[in-house]
C-alpha positions as CSV (number, residue, x, y, z in Angstrom):
1,M,0.2,0.1,-0.1
2,T,1.4,3.3,-1.0
3,N,1.5,6.1,1.8
4,I,0.8,9.6,0.5
5,P,2.3,12.1,2.6
6,E,0.6,14.7,4.9
7,T,2.3,17.3,3.5
8,G,0.6,17.0,0.2
9,R,-2.5,18.4,1.2
10,T,-1.8,20.9,4.3
11,P,-1.1,23.8,2.2
12,R,-4.5,23.6,0.5
13,V,-6.4,23.1,3.7
14,Q,-4.6,25.9,5.8
15,I,-5.2,28.3,3.0
16,R,-9.0,27.3,3.1
17,L,-9.0,27.9,6.9
18,V,-7.2,31.2,6.9
19,V,-9.5,32.4,4.1
20,I,-12.6,31.2,6.3
21,Q,-10.9,32.9,9.4
22,V,-10.4,36.2,7.9
23,L,-14.2,36.1,6.3
24,V,-15.5,35.5,9.9
25,V,-13.4,37.9,11.2
26,S,-14.3,40.5,8.8
27,L,-17.9,39.4,9.3
28,L,-17.7,40.4,13.1
29,L,-15.7,43.6,12.5
30,T,-18.2,44.9,10.2
31,L,-21.3,43.9,12.5
32,G,-19.0,45.5,15.3
33,G,-18.7,48.6,13.7
34,R,-22.1,48.8,12.4
35,L,-23.4,48.1,16.1
36,W,-20.9,50.8,17.3
37,Y,-22.1,53.5,14.8
38,L,-25.8,52.5,15.8
39,Q,-25.6,52.5,19.3
40,V,-22.3,54.9,19.8
41,R,-22.0,57.3,17.2
42,N,-25.3,58.0,16.1
43,G,-27.1,56.4,18.9
44,E,-28.9,59.5,20.7
45,E,-30.3,60.5,17.1
46,Y,-31.6,56.7,16.7
47,A,-33.1,57.0,19.9
48,K,-35.0,60.1,19.5
49,E,-36.5,58.4,16.4
50,A,-37.5,55.5,18.2
51,S,-39.0,57.3,20.8
52,G,-41.3,59.0,18.2
53,N,-42.7,55.5,17.6
54,G,-45.3,54.1,20.3
55,V,-49.0,53.6,21.1
56,Q,-51.6,56.3,20.3
57,R,-54.8,56.3,22.4
58,V,-58.3,57.1,21.0
59,V,-60.9,57.5,23.5
60,Q,-64.5,57.1,23.0
61,P,-66.4,58.4,25.8
62,A,-69.0,56.3,27.9
63,V,-72.4,57.4,28.2
64,R,-73.0,58.8,31.6
65,G,-76.1,56.8,33.4
66,S,-79.4,58.7,33.7
67,I,-80.8,59.6,37.4
68,L,-84.2,58.6,37.5
69,D,-87.3,59.7,40.0
70,A,-89.1,56.9,41.9
71,R,-91.8,56.0,38.6
72,G,-88.6,56.1,36.1
73,V,-88.9,59.5,34.8
74,P,-85.4,61.1,33.8
75,I,-84.4,63.9,36.0
76,A,-80.9,63.9,34.4
77,D,-80.1,62.0,31.2
78,N,-78.2,62.8,28.0
79,E,-78.9,64.2,24.9
80,T,-77.0,64.7,21.4
81,R,-75.8,68.0,20.5
82,L,-73.7,69.9,18.0
83,V,-70.5,70.5,20.0
84,V,-67.8,73.1,18.8
85,S,-64.6,72.2,20.6
86,A,-60.9,73.6,20.5
87,S,-57.5,71.7,20.7
88,R,-55.4,73.9,23.2
89,T,-52.5,71.9,22.1
90,D,-52.8,72.8,18.5
91,L,-53.9,76.4,19.1
92,M,-50.7,76.9,21.1
93,K,-48.5,75.6,18.0
94,M,-49.6,78.8,16.1
95,K,-47.3,82.2,16.4
96,D,-50.5,84.1,17.9
97,D,-51.2,81.2,20.1
98,G,-54.5,80.6,17.9
99,K,-56.3,83.9,18.5
100,G,-56.9,84.4,15.1
101,V,-58.4,81.3,14.7
102,L,-60.6,81.8,17.8
103,T,-61.5,85.4,16.8
104,K,-63.1,83.8,13.4
105,L,-64.8,81.2,15.6
106,A,-66.2,83.7,17.5
107,G,-67.6,85.5,14.5
108,V,-69.0,82.1,13.1
109,L,-70.9,81.8,16.7
110,G,-72.1,85.2,17.1
111,V,-70.5,85.5,20.6
112,P,-67.8,88.3,21.4
113,A,-64.1,86.8,20.7
114,K,-63.3,87.3,24.5
115,E,-66.1,85.1,25.5
116,V,-64.3,82.2,23.5
117,T,-61.0,82.9,24.3
118,D,-61.5,83.1,28.0
119,K,-63.0,79.4,27.7
120,V,-59.6,77.9,26.3
121,R,-57.4,79.6,29.2
122,L,-56.4,77.3,31.9
123,C,-57.6,77.8,35.4
124,D,-55.3,78.7,38.0
125,S,-55.5,80.6,41.2
126,E,-55.4,84.2,39.7
127,T,-57.6,83.4,36.6
128,P,-61.4,83.9,37.3
129,Q,-64.4,81.9,35.5
130,P,-64.9,81.1,32.8
131,C,-61.5,79.4,32.2
132,W,-60.6,75.5,31.4
133,N,-60.0,73.3,34.5
134,G,-59.9,70.1,32.8
135,S,-56.8,68.7,31.1
136,P,-54.8,70.8,28.8
137,Y,-54.7,68.1,26.4
138,Q,-58.2,67.4,26.1
139,P,-60.4,69.0,23.6
140,I,-62.0,72.2,25.2
141,P,-65.8,72.7,24.6
142,I,-66.8,76.2,23.4
143,T,-70.2,75.5,23.1
144,D,-72.7,72.8,23.1
145,E,-75.9,74.9,21.2
146,A,-74.1,74.8,17.7
147,T,-76.7,75.5,15.0
148,P,-76.2,72.8,11.8
149,K,-75.4,76.0,9.8
150,Q,-72.5,76.8,12.1
151,A,-71.2,73.5,12.3
152,L,-71.3,72.9,8.6
153,Q,-69.0,76.4,8.0
154,I,-66.5,75.2,10.7
155,R,-66.2,71.9,9.0
156,E,-66.3,73.0,5.3
157,R,-63.8,75.9,6.1
158,A,-61.2,73.3,8.1
159,E,-58.3,75.0,6.6
160,D,-59.6,78.2,8.4
161,F,-60.5,76.5,11.6
162,P,-57.1,74.3,12.5
163,G,-57.6,72.7,15.9
164,I,-61.5,73.5,15.5
165,T,-63.9,70.5,15.4
166,A,-67.7,70.5,15.4
167,E,-69.2,67.2,16.1
168,P,-72.6,65.8,17.4
169,T,-72.0,64.8,21.4
170,A,-73.8,63.1,24.0
171,V,-73.8,65.8,26.8
172,R,-75.6,65.9,29.9
173,R,-79.2,67.2,30.2
174,Y,-81.2,68.0,33.3
175,A,-85.0,67.7,32.1
176,S,-87.0,69.4,34.9
177,P,-89.7,67.2,34.2
178,G,-93.0,69.0,35.6
179,N,-90.9,72.4,35.8
180,A,-89.1,70.5,38.9
181,N,-85.3,70.8,38.4
182,T,-84.2,69.7,41.4
183,A,-81.0,71.4,41.0
184,Q,-79.3,71.2,44.5
185,V,-80.3,67.3,44.7
186,L,-78.6,66.6,41.2
187,G,-75.6,68.7,41.3
188,Y,-73.6,69.3,38.3
189,L,-70.6,68.1,36.1
190,S,-67.4,69.7,34.9
191,P,-64.3,68.3,33.6
192,V,-61.7,66.3,35.5
193,T,-58.5,67.8,36.4
194,D,-55.1,66.4,36.3
195,G,-54.7,66.1,40.1
196,E,-57.9,64.1,40.3
197,I,-56.2,61.9,37.3
198,E,-53.1,61.6,39.4
199,K,-54.7,60.9,42.7
200,A,-57.3,58.2,41.1
201,K,-54.7,56.5,38.8
202,D,-54.3,53.5,41.0
203,S,-57.9,53.2,42.3
204,D,-60.2,50.7,40.9
205,S,-62.2,53.5,38.9
206,P,-59.2,55.7,37.5
207,Y,-60.3,58.7,35.2
208,L,-59.2,59.3,31.6
209,R,-58.6,62.9,30.8
210,S,-61.8,62.9,28.7
211,D,-64.3,62.4,31.7
212,Q,-66.8,64.7,33.3
213,V,-67.0,64.3,36.9
214,G,-70.0,64.9,39.5
215,R,-69.3,68.1,41.7
216,S,-71.7,68.2,44.1
217,G,-75.2,66.4,44.8
218,L,-76.1,62.7,43.3
219,E,-73.9,63.7,40.5
220,R,-71.0,63.5,42.8
221,Q,-72.3,61.0,45.5
222,Y,-72.9,58.2,42.6
223,D,-70.2,59.3,40.1
224,K,-68.4,56.0,40.0
225,E,-71.5,54.3,39.4
226,L,-73.2,56.8,36.8
227,R,-69.6,57.4,34.8
228,G,-69.3,54.2,33.3
229,K,-66.0,52.9,31.7
230,A,-64.5,54.8,28.4
231,G,-63.8,53.0,25.6
232,V,-59.9,53.0,24.4
233,T,-58.5,52.0,20.9
234,R,-54.6,51.7,21.1
235,Y,-52.7,52.1,18.0
236,E,-49.0,51.6,17.0
237,V,-47.9,54.6,15.1
238,D,-44.3,55.5,14.1
239,N,-42.6,59.0,14.4
240,L,-44.5,60.6,11.9
241,G,-47.8,59.4,13.1
242,R,-48.5,56.7,10.7
243,V,-50.4,54.1,11.9
244,M,-48.3,50.6,12.0
245,G,-51.3,48.4,13.5
246,L,-54.0,48.0,15.8
247,A,-52.4,47.2,19.5
248,K,-55.5,46.9,21.9
249,S,-59.0,48.1,21.7
250,D,-61.5,48.3,24.8
251,E,-65.0,48.9,24.2
252,A,-66.8,51.9,25.9
253,E,-69.2,50.7,28.8
254,P,-72.2,52.8,29.7
255,G,-72.9,53.8,33.3
256,A,-75.3,52.2,35.4
257,N,-78.8,54.6,36.0
258,V,-79.5,55.6,39.7
259,V,-82.9,55.4,40.7
260,T,-84.2,57.8,43.3
261,S,-86.9,58.1,45.8
262,I,-87.7,61.4,44.5
263,D,-90.9,61.8,43.0
264,A,-90.6,64.4,40.2
265,R,-94.4,65.4,40.7
266,V,-93.9,66.3,44.2
267,Q,-90.9,67.9,43.5
268,G,-92.5,70.3,41.6
269,V,-95.4,71.0,44.2
270,A,-92.7,71.5,46.8
271,E,-90.5,73.8,44.6
272,Y,-93.7,75.9,43.6
273,E,-95.0,76.3,47.2
274,L,-91.6,77.0,48.8
275,N,-91.1,79.8,46.1
276,K,-94.7,81.2,46.7
277,A,-94.2,81.1,50.3
278,L,-91.2,83.3,50.2
279,K,-93.1,85.7,47.8
280,E,-96.1,85.8,50.3
281,A,-93.8,86.2,53.3
282,R,-92.3,89.3,51.7
283,K,-95.6,91.2,51.5
284,V,-95.7,90.9,55.1
285,Y,-95.0,93.8,57.5
286,D,-92.6,93.1,60.4
287,D,-93.6,95.3,63.4
288,N,-89.8,94.7,64.9
289,T,-87.8,95.8,62.2
290,R,-90.3,98.2,60.8
291,M,-90.1,97.1,57.3
292,N,-91.6,93.7,55.4
293,Y,-90.0,90.3,55.6
294,K,-86.9,89.9,53.4
295,A,-87.8,86.1,53.2
296,D,-84.6,85.5,51.4
297,S,-83.9,81.6,51.5
298,G,-85.6,78.7,52.7
299,A,-85.8,75.0,52.4
300,I,-88.2,72.1,52.2
301,V,-87.8,68.3,53.1
302,V,-90.5,65.6,52.2
303,M,-89.7,62.2,53.4
304,E,-91.0,58.8,53.6
305,S,-91.8,58.4,57.8
306,K,-91.3,54.8,57.9
307,T,-87.9,54.9,55.5
308,G,-86.1,58.0,55.7
309,R,-86.2,57.9,51.8
310,V,-86.5,61.8,50.6
311,V,-89.5,62.4,48.3
312,A,-88.8,65.8,47.6
313,M,-86.1,68.3,48.7
314,A,-86.0,71.9,47.5
315,S,-83.9,74.8,48.1
316,N,-84.5,78.4,47.6
317,P,-82.9,80.2,45.8
318,T,-82.2,77.6,43.1
319,Y,-80.5,77.7,39.7
320,D,-80.4,75.7,36.5
321,P,-78.1,73.1,36.3
322,N,-78.0,73.0,32.5
323,A,-75.8,76.3,33.0
324,W,-72.8,74.0,33.8
325,V,-73.4,71.6,30.5
326,G,-70.5,72.5,28.0
327,G,-68.7,74.8,30.4
328,I,-70.4,77.6,32.3
329,S,-70.2,81.5,31.0
330,G,-68.8,84.0,33.4
331,K,-71.9,85.8,33.3
332,D,-73.6,82.5,34.7
333,Y,-70.9,81.7,37.1
334,A,-70.8,85.2,38.6
335,R,-74.7,84.9,38.9
336,L,-74.3,81.6,40.8
337,T,-71.3,82.6,43.1
338,G,-71.3,86.4,43.2
339,K,-71.7,88.2,46.7
340,S,-75.1,89.4,45.6
341,S,-76.5,86.0,44.6
342,N,-77.3,84.5,47.8
343,Y,-75.4,81.4,46.9
344,P,-78.1,79.2,45.0
345,L,-75.6,76.4,44.8
346,L,-75.9,76.0,48.5
347,N,-78.4,72.9,49.3
348,R,-80.1,74.7,52.2
349,A,-81.8,71.4,53.4
350,I,-78.6,70.0,54.2
351,Q,-76.0,72.7,54.2
352,G,-78.2,75.7,55.9
353,Q,-78.3,76.0,59.8
354,A,-80.4,77.8,61.8
355,A,-81.7,78.2,65.3
356,P,-84.9,75.9,65.4
357,G,-87.0,77.9,67.6
358,S,-89.9,75.7,69.3
359,I,-89.9,72.7,66.7
360,F,-86.9,71.9,68.8
361,K,-89.2,71.8,72.4
362,V,-89.7,67.8,71.6
363,V,-86.2,67.4,72.6
364,P,-86.2,69.2,76.1
365,V,-89.7,67.3,76.7
366,A,-87.9,64.2,75.9
367,A,-84.9,65.3,78.5
368,A,-87.3,66.4,81.2
369,V,-88.9,62.8,81.4
370,N,-85.4,61.2,81.2
371,A,-84.3,63.4,84.0
372,G,-87.1,62.2,86.1
373,Y,-89.9,64.7,85.7
374,G,-93.2,63.4,84.9
375,F,-95.2,64.2,81.8
376,N,-98.4,64.6,83.0
377,D,-97.2,66.7,86.2
378,R,-98.3,70.2,86.4
379,Y,-95.8,73.0,85.3
380,E,-96.5,76.9,85.6
381,C,-96.7,78.6,82.5
382,S,-96.4,82.1,83.6
383,S,-96.5,85.1,81.2
384,S,-92.5,85.6,82.0
385,Y,-89.7,84.3,84.0
386,A,-87.0,85.9,85.9
387,I,-83.5,84.8,86.5
388,G,-81.5,87.3,88.7
389,G,-82.2,90.7,87.2
390,Q,-83.1,89.4,83.7
391,V,-86.6,88.4,82.6
392,F,-87.5,85.7,79.9
393,N,-91.1,86.5,78.4
394,N,-93.4,84.2,77.1
395,F,-95.0,85.5,73.8
396,E,-97.3,88.2,74.1
397,S,-96.7,87.9,77.7
398,K,-99.5,85.5,77.9
399,G,-99.8,82.8,80.6
400,Y,-101.6,79.4,80.4
401,G,-101.6,78.5,84.4
402,S,-100.7,75.3,85.5
403,I,-100.6,72.6,82.5
404,D,-98.7,69.4,81.7
405,L,-95.9,68.8,79.2
406,G,-98.3,67.7,76.4
407,Q,-99.9,71.0,76.9
408,A,-97.1,73.1,76.8
409,L,-95.9,71.8,73.5
410,E,-99.8,72.6,72.0
411,V,-99.5,76.1,73.1
412,S,-95.4,76.4,72.7
413,C,-95.1,77.8,76.5
414,D,-91.5,79.1,76.7
415,T,-91.8,79.6,80.5
416,V,-92.3,75.7,81.1
417,F,-89.3,74.7,79.5
418,Y,-87.2,78.0,81.0
419,R,-88.2,76.4,84.4
420,L,-87.0,73.2,83.5
421,A,-83.9,74.0,81.9
422,H,-82.8,76.5,84.9
423,E,-83.9,73.9,87.4
424,E,-81.3,71.1,85.5
425,W,-78.8,74.0,85.3
426,K,-78.7,74.2,89.1
427,R,-78.9,70.5,89.9
428,D,-75.5,70.3,87.6
429,G,-73.9,72.9,89.5
430,G,-74.5,76.1,87.7
431,T,-71.2,77.7,86.6
432,K,-69.4,75.4,88.6
433,P,-70.5,71.8,87.2
434,K,-70.3,68.8,89.2
435,K,-67.6,66.4,87.7
436,K,-70.4,63.9,86.3
437,A,-72.9,66.8,85.4
438,N,-76.1,64.8,84.0
439,D,-76.6,67.5,81.4
440,W,-79.6,65.8,80.5
441,F,-80.8,68.6,78.0
442,Y,-77.6,68.3,76.2
443,K,-77.0,65.0,76.5
444,T,-80.7,64.1,74.7
445,A,-80.2,66.4,71.8
446,H,-76.8,64.5,71.0
447,Q,-79.2,61.3,71.2
448,F,-81.7,62.6,68.8
449,G,-78.7,62.8,66.6
450,L,-78.4,66.6,66.5
451,G,-74.7,68.3,66.2
452,K,-73.7,65.5,63.8
453,E,-74.7,64.3,60.1
454,T,-77.6,62.2,59.4
455,G,-75.7,60.1,57.1
456,I,-77.7,61.4,53.7
457,D,-76.4,60.0,50.9
458,L,-75.6,63.5,49.4
459,P,-71.8,65.3,49.6
460,N,-71.2,68.3,52.0
461,E,-73.9,67.8,54.7
462,V,-73.4,70.0,57.5
463,T,-73.7,69.5,61.4
464,G,-75.4,71.8,62.9
465,R,-74.6,72.5,66.5
466,I,-75.5,71.7,70.2
467,P,-73.7,74.7,72.3
468,D,-73.2,72.1,75.4
469,R,-70.1,72.6,77.9
470,Q,-67.5,71.3,75.8
471,W,-68.5,73.4,72.6
472,K,-68.6,76.4,75.1
473,R,-65.0,75.7,76.3
474,D,-63.5,75.2,72.8
475,F,-65.4,78.4,71.3
476,W,-64.4,80.5,74.0
477,K,-60.5,79.3,73.3
478,A,-61.0,80.2,70.0
479,N,-62.4,83.6,70.2
480,K,-61.1,84.9,73.7
481,D,-58.5,86.8,72.4
482,A,-61.0,88.5,69.9
483,W,-63.5,88.9,72.8
484,C,-61.0,90.7,75.1
485,K,-59.9,93.2,72.5
486,A,-63.2,94.3,71.5
487,G,-65.2,94.3,74.9
488,K,-66.1,97.0,77.0
489,K,-68.2,97.4,80.3
490,G,-70.9,99.3,80.3
491,G,-70.4,99.6,76.3
492,D,-73.2,99.1,73.6
493,F,-74.6,95.5,73.3
494,V,-71.9,94.0,71.0
495,E,-69.3,95.6,73.5
496,Q,-70.8,94.7,76.6
497,L,-71.5,91.0,75.5
498,S,-67.9,90.8,74.2
499,Y,-66.5,92.1,77.7
500,E,-68.5,89.4,79.1
501,N,-67.6,86.5,76.9
502,C,-63.9,87.7,77.7
503,L,-64.3,87.1,81.4
504,E,-66.5,83.9,81.5
505,G,-67.6,82.8,77.9
506,N,-66.0,79.4,78.7
507,L,-68.9,79.0,81.5
508,M,-72.3,77.3,80.8
509,R,-74.6,80.5,82.2
510,A,-78.2,80.1,83.4
511,G,-79.1,82.4,80.5
512,D,-77.6,80.3,78.0
513,S,-79.5,76.9,79.3
514,V,-82.9,78.5,79.4
515,N,-82.5,79.9,75.8
516,Y,-81.4,76.8,74.7
517,S,-84.5,75.1,76.0
518,I,-86.8,76.7,73.2
519,G,-84.4,76.1,70.2
520,Q,-82.7,79.4,70.9
521,G,-79.3,80.9,71.5
522,D,-76.1,79.1,69.8
523,T,-78.4,76.1,68.9
524,L,-78.2,75.2,65.1
525,V,-79.8,72.7,63.1
526,T,-80.8,71.8,59.4
527,P,-83.9,70.9,57.9
528,I,-83.0,67.4,57.3
529,Q,-81.9,66.9,60.9
530,M,-85.4,67.9,61.9
531,A,-87.1,65.9,59.4
532,T,-85.2,62.9,60.7
533,I,-86.4,63.5,64.1
534,Y,-90.0,64.0,63.4
535,G,-89.9,61.0,61.0
536,A,-88.8,58.8,63.8
537,L,-91.4,60.4,66.0
538,A,-94.0,59.1,63.3
539,N,-92.8,55.5,62.9
540,G,-92.2,54.9,66.4
541,G,-88.9,55.8,67.2
542,T,-86.5,54.6,64.5
543,M,-84.1,57.2,63.3
544,Y,-83.1,56.3,59.7
545,D,-80.3,57.9,57.5
546,P,-81.9,59.9,54.7
547,S,-81.7,58.5,51.8
548,V,-82.2,59.7,48.1
549,G,-80.7,56.9,46.3
550,K,-82.9,54.0,45.6
551,A,-81.3,51.7,43.3
552,I,-78.5,51.1,40.9
553,I,-79.6,49.5,37.8
554,S,-77.4,48.5,34.9
555,P,-77.5,50.2,31.5
556,D,-79.6,46.9,30.1
557,G,-81.9,47.0,33.1
558,K,-81.2,43.3,33.8
559,K,-79.5,44.1,37.6
560,A,-80.8,46.2,40.1
561,T,-79.2,46.8,43.3
562,E,-81.4,48.1,46.1
563,I,-80.3,50.9,48.4
564,K,-81.8,49.4,51.7
565,P,-82.9,52.2,54.3
566,K,-80.3,52.4,57.0
567,A,-81.1,53.1,60.6
568,H,-78.7,54.9,62.9
569,G,-80.5,54.6,66.3
570,K,-83.7,55.0,68.3
571,L,-84.7,58.1,70.0
572,P,-84.3,57.8,73.7
573,L,-87.6,57.6,74.7
574,S,-89.9,54.8,76.1
575,R,-93.0,54.0,74.0
576,K,-95.3,55.5,76.3
577,T,-93.4,58.9,76.4
578,L,-93.7,58.5,72.7
579,G,-97.2,57.9,72.7
580,K,-97.8,61.1,74.6
581,I,-95.4,63.3,72.5
582,D,-97.3,61.8,69.3
583,E,-100.6,63.0,71.0
584,A,-99.5,66.3,71.8
585,L,-98.3,67.1,68.3
586,E,-101.6,65.9,67.0
587,G,-103.4,68.5,69.4
588,V,-100.9,71.2,67.9
589,A,-102.6,70.7,64.6
590,T,-106.0,70.3,65.9
591,R,-106.2,72.9,69.1
592,G,-102.9,74.4,69.4
593,T,-100.5,76.9,67.5
594,A,-101.1,75.2,64.1
595,A,-104.8,74.7,64.1
596,W,-105.9,77.7,62.3
597,R,-104.0,76.3,59.4
598,F,-105.4,72.9,59.5
599,T,-109.1,73.7,59.8
600,G,-111.2,71.3,57.5
601,W,-108.2,68.8,57.4
602,P,-109.9,65.3,57.4
603,Q,-108.0,64.3,60.7
604,D,-110.4,60.9,61.1
605,K,-108.7,59.7,57.9
606,I,-105.2,61.2,57.8
607,P,-104.1,62.3,61.3
608,M,-101.9,65.3,61.4
609,H,-99.3,66.1,63.7
610,A,-97.5,69.4,63.6
611,K,-95.4,72.0,65.6
612,T,-94.3,75.2,64.8
613,G,-91.4,77.4,65.4
614,T,-90.2,80.9,65.3
615,A,-86.7,81.1,66.0
616,E,-85.1,84.8,67.0
617,V,-81.8,85.6,65.3
618,H,-79.7,88.7,66.6
619,G,-79.7,91.2,64.0
620,K,-82.1,89.7,61.3
621,Q,-85.5,89.0,61.4
622,T,-87.3,85.6,62.7
623,T,-86.8,82.5,61.1
624,S,-90.2,80.5,60.3
625,W,-90.2,76.6,60.9
626,F,-93.1,74.0,60.6
627,A,-92.2,70.3,61.2
628,T,-95.2,68.0,60.6
629,Y,-95.9,64.3,59.7
630,T,-98.6,61.7,59.0
631,D,-98.1,58.0,59.1
632,D,-96.4,58.2,55.5
633,Y,-94.7,61.2,55.0
634,T,-92.7,63.8,57.4
635,I,-92.8,67.6,56.0
636,V,-90.2,70.3,57.3
637,M,-90.3,73.5,56.1
638,T,-88.3,76.6,56.8
639,I,-87.8,80.2,55.7
640,A,-84.9,82.6,56.7
641,Q,-86.2,85.9,57.8
642,G,-89.6,84.7,57.0
643,G,-92.0,85.3,60.2
644,T,-93.7,82.8,62.1
645,G,-93.8,79.1,61.7
646,S,-97.9,79.1,61.2
647,G,-97.8,82.3,59.0
648,A,-95.1,81.9,56.7
649,S,-94.3,78.1,56.5
650,A,-97.3,76.4,57.6
651,P,-99.7,77.2,54.3
652,A,-97.1,75.9,51.7
653,V,-97.0,72.8,53.6
654,R,-100.5,72.3,53.9
655,N,-100.8,72.4,50.1
656,V,-98.0,70.1,49.5
657,Y,-100.2,67.5,51.8
658,N,-103.1,68.7,50.2
659,A,-101.2,67.5,46.5
660,L,-100.1,64.1,47.8
661,Y,-103.2,63.1,49.6
662,G,-105.4,64.8,47.1
663,V,-107.1,66.8,49.7
664,S,-109.2,69.7,48.5
665,P,-109.5,73.1,50.3
666,D,-112.6,72.1,52.0
667,G,-111.4,68.7,53.5
668,K,-112.5,66.3,50.7
669,I,-110.2,63.6,49.5
670,D,-110.2,63.0,45.9
671,R,-107.8,59.8,45.5
672,K,-108.1,60.5,41.5
673,K,-106.1,63.8,42.2
674,A,-103.9,62.2,44.8
675,L,-100.1,62.4,43.5
676,L,-98.6,60.0,45.9
677,P,-101.2,58.5,48.9
678,Q,-98.7,56.0,49.7
679,P,-95.1,56.1,49.0
680,Q,-93.5,53.9,45.8
681,K,-92.5,50.7,46.5
682,T,-91.9,49.4,43.1
683,L,-88.8,50.0,40.9
684,P,-89.1,51.5,37.1
685,K,-88.3,48.8,34.5
686,I,-85.5,49.5,32.1
687,Q,-85.5,47.8,28.4
688,R,-82.2,46.0,27.2
689,D,-81.4,48.8,24.9
690,G,-81.4,51.4,27.8
691,S,-84.9,52.9,27.2
692,I,-87.5,53.6,29.9
693,D,-91.0,53.6,29.5
694,A,-91.7,56.6,31.9
695,P,-94.7,58.2,32.5
696,R,-95.0,61.8,31.3
697,I,-95.6,64.6,34.1
698,K,-97.8,67.7,33.7
699,P,-96.6,71.2,35.9
700,Y,-98.4,71.3,39.0
701,K,-101.5,73.3,39.1
702,P,-102.2,75.0,42.5
703,Q,-105.8,74.5,43.5
704,P,-107.9,77.6,44.3
705,E,-106.8,79.8,47.2
706,P,-109.4,78.9,50.0
707,S,-112.4,80.8,51.1
708,P,-111.5,82.4,54.6
709,T,-113.5,80.0,56.9
710,S,-112.5,76.8,54.9
711,Q,-108.8,77.1,56.9
712,G,-109.9,79.2,59.5
713,L,-108.9,82.5,58.0
714,A,-111.8,84.5,59.0
715,G,-109.4,86.8,60.9
716,P,-106.3,86.4,62.7
717,P,-105.9,84.5,65.9
718,A,-106.4,86.2,69.0
719,P,-103.7,87.1,71.0
720,G,-101.8,84.6,72.6
721,T,-103.3,81.6,70.5
722,G,-99.8,81.2,68.9
723,R,-99.7,82.8,65.6
724,R,-96.1,83.7,66.6
725,D,-95.1,80.2,66.1
C-alpha cells in the first residue's frame, strides 16, 4: 500500500482555513462596527427617532347613566348636541397662540371673541371663571348649542379653523320634568383635573382625560356608578404618526342608572310652594324691624316616615344646572357665586343651619322625662320667668296657668321650658358644674342625632351645633383674644357682650340654658336633621339615615341593586312617652298653634301632627319653621327672615299634603287627584336597549285659594293663640 505524505494536502487546507477565518473576522468587524455606529456614533439620534414610535390612544367617552325619579322619569339624562371644541395643544403651536382662529370662530358663533378665548385659558388661582379646569390635552368645549349651519361652516372651512372640531356629542341634560329642576339634589358636572387623574390612577376607577365628573349632589355621590368606563382603542404609530397596527381595543361601557326616591311630581309641588311662600312672606310687615320680611331663602324636605327616603327636597334660591353643561359662562358663574347671588348652589336642606325655635321643644320634653320629671305633672306656664335681674317673657306675655308637658307643646309655652332648664342647670352645679353632671338637656339632643351628620347620601352635609359645655370651652378658646380686645364694660350691646364673653365665655350660664331649651341661642340645626327626628316620632322611634338613592340599575336593566334604608339609632324615649308626645303634636294641629292652618283637614282619615317654630336671630328677622308628619310622610320647612312658623311656612306645607293625598281646600279627599297617597315601592323597568317607558308629568297647578273660613282664616288668631309660632 502506497502511503501519501500529509504534507501534500496541508497547504491547501490551511489556506482555506485562513480564508474562512478572515471572512469570519471581517464579518464580526463589520457587525461590530455597525453596532458601534448605531449605538455609539449615532445612538442618540436613533434613540430620538425610536422614541417617536409608540402607542396612541383614541378615547370613546362612555355614555353617563341617567338619574331617574321613583317612577322612572328621567331627571338627569343625555341628549345629542352639536358641540364645537378647541384643541389647546394645536392652538398653542400657532404663532399667535390661536387668537386669530378663535376670533374667526367667535364670528361664526355670533359671540364676543373674549368669551371664546376665555374658555380655552387654563384655570389657576389668579384666573377667574370662565376658564378650563380640565386637562390641557383634552378638547375644550366652546359651545354645545351650535346650529347645523354653524357646524357646517366650520367643517367645510377646516383650513380656516385648525384645531377646531364640530361634532354631534352626547351631553348631559337636566330635564326638569313638570318644572321640577331638583338642582341642588342633582348637582352638576365639570371636567376632570390633572390632580384628580393622578390621585385616582391606582384606584379601581381611574379617570381618563375625557371624563366629566360630578361636583355636587347625586352626580358626585354616585359618580363612580354613573360614569361607566370609556372605550380606548390603542394604535401603534411611528414617529410620523402613521398607524402601524392595532395594539388593543376596549369597548366603552355605559354607566349605570341611579333610581332615586324623588317623585318629580311632588318635587314640582314642593319647589312651587316654597317659592310662593317666600314671595307671600315678603308682603308681610314686620313690626319689630319696621319693614317687610326679607324672606331671602328657604328649604323644604318631604320624607317617607317609615324609611327615611326623601320624596322631595327643595332649596331656594335655586338655579338651572344646565348652565354648567358645555362649560359655564362668566356671566352665569358670577350670578351663581357672586356676593349678591345669595348662593343658590347651597343646598339649604342639608347645608343651611339656623336656630330651630319651638320645633326643637320635643327634645327638652324627652330630656325632662328622662331626668325624672313626669309628663303629666303640672308645670306653671306664667307670662314671664326671671333669673336674677333678667326677665324671659312668654310670647305676648301670655300665661296659661298650670299645664302638663303635652299642653306645653300644644301652646308652645316657653316659660315651662325655662323653668325645667334652669332647674337642671342648678342641679348640675350651675357655673361650677359637678364632675359628672347629667346635662340631660344636652345629652338628649345628641341622642336625637343633633350636632352630627344624619348620613344622607348627598355630599357636604353640615353637622349643626349643640352648644354644650365642651362646645362653650372650645369656642371660648378660639375667640377669647378677639372678645377681650373688642369688649367694653358698659358699652353698646356688642361691646358689653364681648366683655362678658371675655371674662366667662367658657362657662355655661343660666341664660344660655334657658335660651337653649326653646331652640334659641347658639343652637343650630338643619332641615334634614329635624325631618329625621320628626320622622322617627312618626314611625315609633327609629331614626333612619335619610336617603335619596333607591337603586342602581345596570344599563340593560338586567341587574338592580337596591339601596335599602338604614337606621342609625332609636329616639331616647319609652314607648309610653313617645305616645304622649305623638298625642300632643296631634293636638298642635287640631287645637294648638297650627290649628288655624289645618281647619277642615280630614283628621279622622289622615291624622296630622305638627309643631310650629319661630326662631329669633340677633340682627336679623325671625326664622320660620314648620315640622309635621302623618303615618306616611314627614315634611319640614323653613324660611330665613320669613316671620312665624304658622304664618309663613304652614300654608305651603298644607298645600303639599293636599297634593300628596288629593285633599281639596274644604277637606274632601279625591283619590284620583292624589299624587302619592302611599310611598312608591316598586322600581321602574329599564329595557334591554336602555330605554325607559316613563310616565309623562304635567306641571303642578295649584288649587284655588281657600275661602276665608275653609282653613280658619276668618281673621287673625286672638293674642296668645300662638300665631307667632
